[in-house]
C-alpha positions in Angstrom: 93.8 142.6 78.6 95.0 146.2 78.6 96.1 145.8 74.9 92.6 144.5 74.0 90.9 147.4 75.7 93.1 150.0 74.1 92.8 148.3 70.7 89.0 148.2 70.9 88.9 151.9 71.8 90.7 152.6 68.6 88.2 150.5 66.6 90.1 147.2 66.4 87.4 144.6 65.7 89.7 141.7 66.5 90.6 143.2 69.9 86.9 143.6 70.7 86.1 140.0 69.6 88.7 138.8 72.1 87.1 140.8 74.9 83.7 139.3 74.0 85.1 135.8 73.9 87.0 136.2 77.2 84.2 137.7 79.2 81.2 135.9 77.8 81.3 133.1 80.4 81.6 135.5 83.3 78.8 137.7 82.0 76.5 134.8 81.4 77.1 133.3 84.9 76.1 136.6 86.5 73.1 137.1 84.2 71.8 133.5 84.7 72.2 133.8 88.4 69.9 136.9 88.4 67.4 135.9 85.7 67.2 132.2 86.1 66.3 131.8 82.4 68.7 130.7 79.7 67.3 132.9 76.9 66.9 136.0 79.0 70.5 135.6 80.3 71.8 135.4 76.7 69.8 138.6 75.8 71.2 140.4 78.8 74.8 139.5 77.9 74.3 140.6 74.3 72.9 143.9 75.3 75.6 144.4 77.9 78.3 143.9 75.4 76.6 146.4 73.1 76.4 149.0 75.9 80.0 148.4 76.9 81.2 148.9 73.3 79.3 152.1 72.9 80.7 153.5 76.2 84.2 152.1 76.0 85.7 155.6 75.6 84.2 156.5 79.0 86.3 153.8 80.8 89.2 155.7 82.4 91.3 152.7 83.5 91.6 149.6 81.3 92.3 147.4 84.3 88.9 148.4 85.7 87.1 146.8 82.8 86.0 143.5 84.6 84.2 145.3 87.4 82.8 148.0 85.1 81.4 145.4 82.7 79.9 143.4 85.5 77.9 146.5 86.6 76.6 146.9 83.0 75.5 143.2 83.0 73.7 143.6 86.3 72.0 146.8 84.9 70.8 145.0 81.8 69.4 142.2 84.0 67.4 144.7 85.9 66.0 146.2 82.7 64.9 142.7 81.5 63.2 142.0 84.9 61.3 145.3 84.7 60.2 144.8 81.1 59.4 141.1 81.5 59.8 140.6 77.8 60.3 137.1 76.5 62.5 136.7 73.5 60.7 135.4 70.4 62.4 134.4 67.2 60.8 136.0 64.1 59.3 133.4 61.7 61.2 134.8 58.8 64.5 134.0 60.5 63.6 130.4 61.2 62.9 129.7 57.6 66.4 130.5 56.4 68.2 128.2 58.8 69.9 125.0 57.6 68.6 122.1 59.7 71.8 120.1 59.2 74.1 123.0 60.2 71.9 123.8 63.2 72.1 120.2 64.5 69.0 120.7 66.7 69.4 117.4 68.5 72.9 118.3 69.6 71.9 121.7 70.8 69.0 120.3 72.8 71.1 117.6 74.4 73.8 120.1 75.3 71.4 122.6 76.7 69.7 119.9 78.8 73.1 118.8 80.2 74.0 122.4 81.1 70.7 123.0 82.8 71.1 119.7 84.8 74.5 120.9 85.9 73.2 124.3 86.9 70.3 122.7 88.7 72.7 120.6 90.8 74.2 123.8 92.3 71.0 125.6 93.1 71.3 124.7 96.7 74.4 126.8 97.1 74.3 130.4 98.2 74.6 133.0 95.5 78.2 133.8 96.4 79.3 130.2 96.2 77.2 129.5 93.1 78.7 132.3 91.1 82.3 131.3 91.9 81.6 127.7 91.0 80.1 128.7 87.7 83.0 131.0 86.8 85.8 128.6 87.9 84.4 125.2 86.9 81.8 126.0 84.2 83.9 128.5 82.3 87.4 127.8 83.4 88.4 131.3 84.5 91.4 131.6 86.8 91.3 132.7 90.4 93.1 135.9 89.4 90.5 136.7 86.7 87.5 136.0 89.0 89.1 138.1 91.7 89.4 141.1 89.3 85.8 140.6 88.0 84.1 140.2 91.4 86.5 142.4 93.4 87.0 139.5 95.9 90.5 138.5 97.2 92.0 135.3 95.8 92.1 133.7 99.3 88.4 134.4 99.8 87.6 132.8 96.4 89.6 129.7 97.3 87.7 129.4 100.6 84.4 129.7 98.7 85.4 127.0 96.3 86.4 124.7 99.1 83.1 125.3 100.9 81.1 124.7 97.7 82.8 121.4 97.1 82.1 120.3 100.7 78.4 121.3 100.4 78.0 119.6 97.0 79.6 116.4 98.2 76.6 115.8 100.5 74.0 116.9 98.0 71.5 114.3 96.8 71.4 116.0 93.4 75.1 115.1 92.8 75.4 111.4 92.9 78.9 111.4 91.4 80.6 114.4 92.9 84.1 114.1 91.4 82.8 113.0 88.0 80.6 116.0 87.9 83.4 118.4 88.5 85.6 116.6 86.0 82.9 117.0 83.4 82.6 120.6 84.2 86.2 121.4 84.0 87.4 118.8 81.5 84.4 118.8 79.2 85.1 115.1 78.4 88.6 115.8 77.1 91.5 113.5 77.3 93.9 114.3 80.2 97.3 113.3 81.4 98.2 113.8 85.1 101.9 114.0 85.9 102.6 113.2 89.6 105.7 113.2 91.8 105.6 109.6 93.0 104.0 106.1 93.0 102.1 106.7 96.2 100.3 109.7 94.8 99.8 107.9 91.4 98.3 104.8 93.0 95.9 106.9 95.1 94.7 108.9 92.1 94.0 105.7 90.2 92.0 104.4 93.2 90.1 107.6 93.3 87.8 109.1 90.8 90.2 111.4 88.9 89.9 111.0 85.2 92.7 110.6 82.7 96.0 108.8 82.3 98.6 109.0 85.1 102.4 109.4 84.5 104.6 109.0 87.6 107.7 111.0 87.0 110.5 109.0 88.7 113.5 111.2 89.3 115.6 112.5 92.2 117.0 115.8 90.9 118.3 116.9 94.3 120.8 114.1 94.2 123.7 113.7 91.8 124.8 115.5 88.6 122.0 117.1 86.6 122.4 118.8 83.3 120.3 121.2 81.2 119.3 118.6 78.7 118.9 115.4 80.6 118.1 113.2 77.5 121.6 113.6 76.0 123.5 110.3 76.3 126.9 111.9 77.1 125.2 113.9 79.9 123.0 111.0 81.2 126.0 108.6 81.7 127.6 110.4 84.7 124.2 110.6 86.4 123.5 106.9 85.7 126.8 105.9 87.3 126.4 108.3 90.2 122.9 107.0 91.2 123.9 103.4 90.9 126.9 104.0 93.1 125.3 106.2 95.7 121.6 105.2 95.8 121.9 101.7 94.5 119.5 102.3 91.5 120.4 99.8 88.8 121.7 101.5 85.7 119.6 99.5 83.3 116.4 100.1 85.3 117.1 103.8 85.5 117.8 104.3 81.8 114.7 102.2 80.8 112.5 104.2 83.0 113.9 107.5 81.7 113.2 106.5 78.1 109.7 105.3 78.9 108.6 108.4 80.7 110.3 110.7 78.1 108.4 108.9 75.3 105.1 109.5 77.0 106.1 113.2 77.5 107.0 113.5 73.8 103.5 112.2 72.9 101.8 115.0 74.9 99.9 116.3 71.9 97.5 113.3 72.1 96.0 115.0 75.3 93.8 118.0 75.4 95.0 118.8 78.9 97.9 118.0 81.1 97.9 118.5 84.9 101.1 118.7 87.0 100.6 117.6 90.6 103.3 118.9 92.9 104.1 120.2 96.3 106.3 122.8 98.0 109.5 120.9 98.8 112.8 121.0 96.9 112.3 117.5 95.5 109.1 118.6 93.8 110.1 122.1 92.9 113.1 120.8 90.9 110.9 118.3 89.2 108.4 120.9 88.4 111.0 123.3 87.1 112.4 120.6 84.8 109.0 119.9 83.3 108.2 123.5 82.8 111.5 124.0 81.2 110.8 121.1 78.8 107.3 122.3 77.9 108.6 125.9 77.4 110.6 124.5 74.4 107.5 122.8 72.9 104.8 124.0 70.7 101.8 123.2 72.9 99.2 123.6 70.1 95.8 122.7 71.4 97.1 121.1 74.6 96.4 123.1 77.8 98.9 122.9 80.6 97.7 123.1 84.2 99.4 123.2 87.6 98.3 122.1 91.0 100.9 122.9 93.6 100.2 123.1 97.3 102.1 123.6 100.6 99.3 122.8 103.0 96.0 121.0 103.4 93.1 121.8 105.8 93.4 119.7 109.0 97.0 118.7 108.5 99.4 120.6 110.8 102.7 119.5 109.3 102.0 119.0 105.6 104.9 117.1 104.0 103.3 116.3 100.7 100.5 114.9 98.5 101.4 111.4 99.6 100.0 112.2 103.1 96.5 112.6 101.6 93.9 109.9 101.1 92.3 109.2 97.8 89.2 111.1 98.9 91.3 114.1 99.9 93.1 114.1 96.6 89.7 114.0 94.9 88.8 117.3 96.6 91.8 118.9 94.8 90.6 117.7 91.3 89.8 120.6 89.2 91.4 123.2 91.4 94.5 123.5 89.2 95.5 126.7 87.5 96.4 127.3 83.9 100.1 127.5 83.2 101.0 130.6 81.3 104.2 132.0 79.8 105.3 133.4 83.1 105.3 130.0 84.8 107.1 128.4 81.9 109.7 131.1 81.9 110.2 130.9 85.6 110.6 127.1 85.5 113.2 127.6 82.8 115.3 130.1 84.6 115.3 127.9 87.7 116.3 124.8 85.8 119.0 126.6 83.9 120.4 128.0 87.2 120.2 124.6 89.0 122.0 122.8 86.2 124.7 125.4 85.9 128.3 124.4 86.7 128.9 127.9 88.1 128.2 128.6 91.8 127.3 132.2 90.9 124.3 131.0 88.9 123.0 129.1 91.9 123.3 132.2 94.0 121.9 134.7 91.5 118.6 132.8 91.1 117.7 133.9 94.6 117.8 137.6 93.4 115.4 136.9 90.5 111.6 137.1 90.6 110.4 133.5 90.9 107.0 134.4 92.4 105.1 132.8 89.5 106.1 129.5 91.4 105.3 130.6 95.0 107.3 127.8 96.7 110.4 128.0 94.5 112.3 130.7 96.4 112.2 128.9 99.8 113.2 125.6 98.1 116.1 127.2 96.3 117.3 128.7 99.6 117.4 125.3 101.1 119.2 123.9 98.1 122.0 126.4 98.7 122.0 125.6 102.4 123.1 122.1 101.5 126.4 123.5 100.3 129.5 123.7 102.7 129.2 126.4 105.3 132.1 128.7 106.4 131.7 127.5 110.0 132.8 123.9 109.6 132.4 122.9 105.9 129.1 121.0 106.5 125.9 121.5 104.6 122.6 121.7 106.5 121.9 118.0 106.0 125.2 116.8 107.6 125.0 119.5 110.3 121.5 118.5 111.2 122.5 114.8 111.3 125.4 115.4 113.7 123.3 117.6 115.9 120.5 115.0 116.2 122.9 112.2 116.9 124.6 114.4 119.5 121.1 114.8 121.2 120.5 111.0 121.3 118.7 110.3 118.0 120.7 107.1 117.5 119.0 105.0 114.8 118.5 105.8 111.1 114.7 105.5 111.3 114.5 108.0 114.2 116.9 110.2 112.2 114.7 110.1 109.1 111.7 111.1 111.1 113.4 114.0 112.8 115.0 115.3 109.7 111.6 115.1 108.0 110.3 117.3 110.8 113.2 119.8 110.7 113.9 119.9 107.0 110.6 119.0 105.5 111.1 121.4 102.6 113.9 119.2 101.4 111.6 116.2 100.6 114.5 113.9 101.3 113.8 110.1 101.1 115.4 107.2 102.9 117.8 106.2 100.0 119.4 109.7 100.1 119.6 109.7 103.9 121.3 106.3 103.9 123.8 107.5 101.3 124.6 110.6 103.4 125.1 108.5 106.5 127.4 106.1 104.6 129.4 109.0 103.3 129.8 110.5 106.7 130.9 107.2 108.2 133.7 106.5 105.6 137.2 106.4 106.8 139.5 108.2 107.0 138.1 111.2 108.9 134.6 109.7 109.5 132.2 111.9 111.3 129.9 109.2 112.6 130.1 105.5 113.6 127.5 103.0 112.2 127.8 99.5 113.7 127.5 96.5 111.4 127.4 96.5 107.6 127.3 99.9 105.8 126.1 98.6 102.4 122.6 97.5 103.4 120.4 100.0 105.1 118.9 98.9 108.4 116.5 101.5 109.7 115.6 99.5 112.8 119.0 98.6 114.1 122.4 100.3 114.6 123.3 102.8 117.3 124.7 105.9 115.6 127.4 107.8 117.4 129.7 110.7 116.7 133.4 110.2 116.3 136.0 112.5 117.8 136.3 114.4 114.6 132.5 114.5 114.3 132.3 116.2 117.7 135.0 118.7 116.7 133.4 119.5 113.4 129.9 119.9 114.7 131.3 122.3 117.3 133.0 124.4 114.6 136.5 123.5 115.8 137.4 121.9 112.4 136.4 122.3 108.8 135.5 118.9 107.4 136.4 119.8 103.8 139.9 120.9 104.9 140.3 117.7 106.7 138.8 115.3 104.1 138.1 117.2 100.9 134.9 116.9 98.9 133.6 115.0 95.9 129.9 115.7 95.5 127.3 117.0 93.1 124.4 119.4 93.6 122.6 119.8 90.3 125.1 121.0 87.7 127.6 122.0 90.5 130.4 119.6 90.9 132.4 120.1 94.1 135.9 118.6 94.2 139.0 118.9 96.4 139.4 121.8 98.8 136.8 124.5 97.8 137.9 128.1 97.9 134.4 129.3 98.8 131.7 128.5 101.4 128.0 129.4 101.4 126.8 131.5 104.4 123.1 130.6 104.8 122.6 133.3 107.4 123.9 136.2 105.3 122.9 134.5 102.1 126.2 135.1 100.4 129.4 133.4 99.2 132.4 133.6 101.4 135.8 133.1 99.8 138.3 131.3 102.0 141.8 132.6 102.6 
């Protein structure tokens, strides 16, 4: 925006046109809210832009333009209210209009639709009404509205939440979610990419418009490479997932090809919405998709992101799968537009995670990933999965041994407790069972699992620590020095006796003597 302001000050007509295009919706919402008349609101906006252009050199700070321009709009509204002049089109102008180009029927239909929508929110307070208009009617981001209205982002989000709840009970809005979809989507074709079948099924049962693609991957587990579609890079992952998680190779490959084909056809959609949450499982999936889209020419397709770490009324929020279809509906339309900063952040995270060098995994914590607010915490937990200098265990194995030592003696109880303690991992039962099997393999097993180890039984089986397990969890022995390691974390392959350990407390690499 600063470049547009500076350019317009120097007489750049294109820069001024961009300003007009960007702020027209905001200005109209304010004007219509004060005047209540479509034509008068349009007049006020036009006069406000003329006044702003004439006085642009008086604006001291370019960043202050949104609030400064809003004051001008409000002043023009007051002038119109005082004059009480109704706009009339001169007869000589009407005679030169081309009826076919004007398409009167379309304009009338569109204006009636807009007026019905505006009428449906008349019961809201002025503050709520204006935020709804700017966010849903005109598609401005929370950041842009915050700058324009001088209201904090958190307060704006609260207003939107309150507005949706009030409108849900309004007799004027018979189809609450459809109305918001029409406002935000404008009838365009949409693709929703979600993190699992549970969320996908609930969205289908709800009233969220568009196609749904469930992205089926478990990037926290096994070897992951920068370009996952390459055959020579996919093969090690296919073999690993079949061996460790029991995912049939043919099924995995067929699913990958299917979802990748849908992704490659993204241009058929006007908008794409990424539905994700705060945990490592989702943040890696999100980073991959942002990395992929950063290498595409988006064209007319708009990319949006909905990513949350909590939900009102839920104390321990683990993910979107906890929400009902109705609760997911309340999130529809609250997504934010993905810009270059989000795309770049996703790319640097994905490049770091798929790197074979431990230094890349560490350095990403020092970079600014704030464009994806949950990424930093998730990446810290990723590193905490690596062997520690205390006993060679990562946080998952350490937590498992501690829980078993405190009497959590079945896999089902274990999964629940790990979900409580390490919810930011987003770890599922297949991965847990693999970790348990790996820890119970002889020689040098850490735990004992009665019965068969090939088929998970989450109801039965009393877990117990072995003698080595007790020594390792107490820090008396280093498990890697005793047993060695053969494991993958993203692009990082760990083999043999590592010369380094990751200190989660100090957040630094420790090189072993």
